[in-house]
VOPAGU-2260 file (C-alpha; in pm, 1 decimal, decimal comma):
REM VOPAGU-2260
SITE   aa  ch    i         X         Y         Z
SITE  MET   A    0    -748,8    -420,9     947,9
SITE  GLU   A    1    -510,9    -702,2     861,5
SITE  ILE   A    2    -251,6    -651,5     583,1
SITE  THR   A    3     -36,5    -960,0     485,2
SITE  LEU   A    4     245,6    -942,4     231,3
SITE  THR   A    5     340,0   -1235,1      27,9
SITE  GLU   A    6     676,9   -1344,9      38,9
SITE  LEU   A    7     753,8   -1214,0    -303,1
SITE  ALA   A    8     607,8    -891,2    -243,4
SITE  ALA   A    9     791,2    -854,9      96,6
SITE  GLU   A   10    1119,6    -935,2     -98,2
SITE  LYS   A   11    1020,3    -661,6    -383,9
SITE  LEU   A   12     948,0    -411,5    -108,9
SITE  SER   A   13    1242,0    -488,5      70,1
SITE  GLY   A   14    1467,0    -416,6    -231,5
SITE  ARG   A   15    1279,6     -89,5    -336,2
SITE  ILE   A   16    1348,7      76,1      24,8
SITE  ALA   A   17    1686,5     -70,4     109,9
SITE  GLY   A   18    1910,4     184,3     227,4
SITE  LYS   A   19    1644,9     424,8     261,7
SITE  ASP   A   20    1470,5     590,0     558,5
SITE  GLY   A   21    1083,2     644,6     557,4
SITE  PHE   A   22     751,6     504,1     618,6
SITE  ILE   A   23     551,8     266,3     392,0
SITE  LYS   A   24     199,7     395,9     329,1
SITE  LEU   A   25     -87,2     237,5     163,9
SITE  LYS   A   26    -237,3     546,5     -16,1
SITE  TYR   A   27    -585,2     562,1    -131,7
SITE  ASP   A   28    -502,2     824,4    -390,1
SITE  ILE   A   29    -781,8    1018,9    -530,8
SITE  ASP   A   30    -618,4    1300,2    -706,8
SITE  GLY   A   31    -703,3    1330,8   -1058,2
SITE  CYS   A   32    -980,1    1075,1   -1000,6
SITE  GLY   A   33   -1272,9    1298,2    -995,1
SITE  CYS   A   34   -1410,0    1177,4    -677,2
SITE  VAL   A   35   -1329,8    1033,4    -334,4
SITE  VAL   A   36   -1494,0     687,1    -426,8
SITE  SER   A   37   -1309,8     666,2    -758,8
SITE  GLY   A   38    -944,0     639,8    -568,6
SITE  VAL   A   39    -664,7     410,3    -674,2
SITE  ALA   A   40    -446,3     234,7    -393,5
SITE  ALA   A   41     -74,3     268,8    -425,4
SITE  LEU   A   42     248,0     208,5    -212,8
SITE  TRP   A   43     427,0     517,4    -105,6
SITE  LEU   A   44     723,8     561,6      60,0
SITE  VAL   A   45     726,4     901,6     271,9
SITE  ASP   A   46     950,6    1092,5     479,4
SITE  GLU   A   47     669,1    1164,8     738,5
SITE  LEU   A   48     355,2    1066,9     855,0
SITE  ASP   A   49      25,8    1257,3     840,5
SITE  GLU   A   50    -199,4    1307,5    1153,0
SITE  ASP   A   51    -468,2    1089,4    1012,2
SITE  ASP   A   52    -243,8     778,0     935,5
SITE  ARG   A   53    -274,1     462,9    1170,8
SITE  GLU   A   54      -2,7     192,3    1213,2
SITE  ILE   A   55    -104,3    -151,9    1070,8
SITE  LYS   A   56     131,5    -430,5    1176,2
SITE  THR   A   57     204,8    -667,5     904,2
SITE  ASN   A   58     379,0    -999,5     891,6
SITE  THR   A   59     698,7    -806,2     766,1
SITE  GLY   A   60     690,3    -456,2     936,9
SITE  SER   A   61     445,9    -178,5     975,0
SITE  ILE   A   62     242,8     -12,7     685,1
SITE  TYR   A   63      51,1     307,2     747,7
SITE  VAL   A   64    -322,2     378,9     634,2
SITE  GLU   A   65    -495,3     708,9     633,4
SITE  LYS   A   66    -781,7     651,0     889,5
SITE  SER   A   67   -1036,6     852,4     668,8
SITE  LYS   A   68    -977,2     620,5     379,9
SITE  GLU   A   69   -1003,4     275,5     551,8
SITE  VAL   A   70   -1376,4     262,0     455,2
SITE  PHE   A   71   -1250,9     227,4      90,5
SITE  LEU   A   72   -1050,1     -76,4     188,3
SITE  ASP   A   73   -1129,0    -444,2     305,7
SITE  GLU   A   74   -1075,1    -564,3     643,7
SITE  ASN   A   75    -823,8    -830,6     512,0
SITE  LEU   A   76    -590,4    -746,0     269,1
SITE  THR   A   77    -288,4    -912,8      94,5
SITE  ILE   A   78     -16,5    -741,3     -84,3
SITE  ASP   A   79     119,5    -960,3    -368,9
SITE  PHE   A   80     379,7    -905,7    -651,4
SITE  SER   A   81     300,8   -1010,2   -1015,9
SITE  GLU   A   82     626,3   -1099,1   -1193,3
SITE  LYS   A   83     432,2   -1100,5   -1524,7
SITE  ALA   A   84     302,4    -742,4   -1506,5
SITE  ASN   A   85     604,3    -639,9   -1277,5
SITE  CYS   A   86     395,6    -455,3   -1017,2
SITE  TYR   A   87     231,2    -497,4    -676,5
SITE  GLN   A   88    -123,9    -609,7    -642,9
SITE  LEU   A   89    -376,2    -532,3    -352,8
SITE  LYS   A   90    -641,9    -793,5    -290,2
SITE  SER   A   91    -889,3    -943,1     -42,4
SITE  PRO   A   92   -1050,6   -1258,5     -13,2
SITE  ASN   A   93   -1337,7   -1104,0    -207,9
SITE  GLN   A   94   -1184,9    -903,6    -507,5
SITE  TYR   A   95    -875,2    -733,4    -644,7
SITE  LEU   A   96    -875,9    -377,2    -514,0
SITE  ASN   A   97    -585,9    -289,1    -732,8
SITE  PRO   A   98    -423,3    -565,3    -965,4
SITE  ARG   A   99    -141,5    -313,4   -1093,6
SITE  MET   A  100     -50,3    -130,4    -785,6
SITE  SER   A  101     252,9     125,9    -810,0
SITE  PHE   A  102     525,6     177,2    -539,9
SITE  ILE   A  103     597,3     552,5    -556,0
SITE  ASP   A  104     916,7     699,8    -348,8
SITE  LYS   A  105     796,5    1014,9    -216,9
SITE  THR   A  106    1111,8    1059,1     -11,1
SITE  LYS   A  107    1353,3    1362,3     -82,1
């Protein structure tokens, strides 16, 4: 899997995590979605990694992805930021996986 952040997304993400310790996860969140195939991708800042997390080296640092959820993601991903919508976007060459992706700080 390859993940690339656009310059704007990297700048916005850096501002969100400035001064905080933790790991950035590309989380395929299924809570409240009803079924595993109806999940929503989001960026999480977490204190600790789970046993199932796999490190993906990006052009700006590491992002962690749950191995068991990789099947729901494309092989080549881009994380962008939309100024107009004021949110992150997860896309691949074939599709938008989440055009309004959230950033959630789960650290304590």
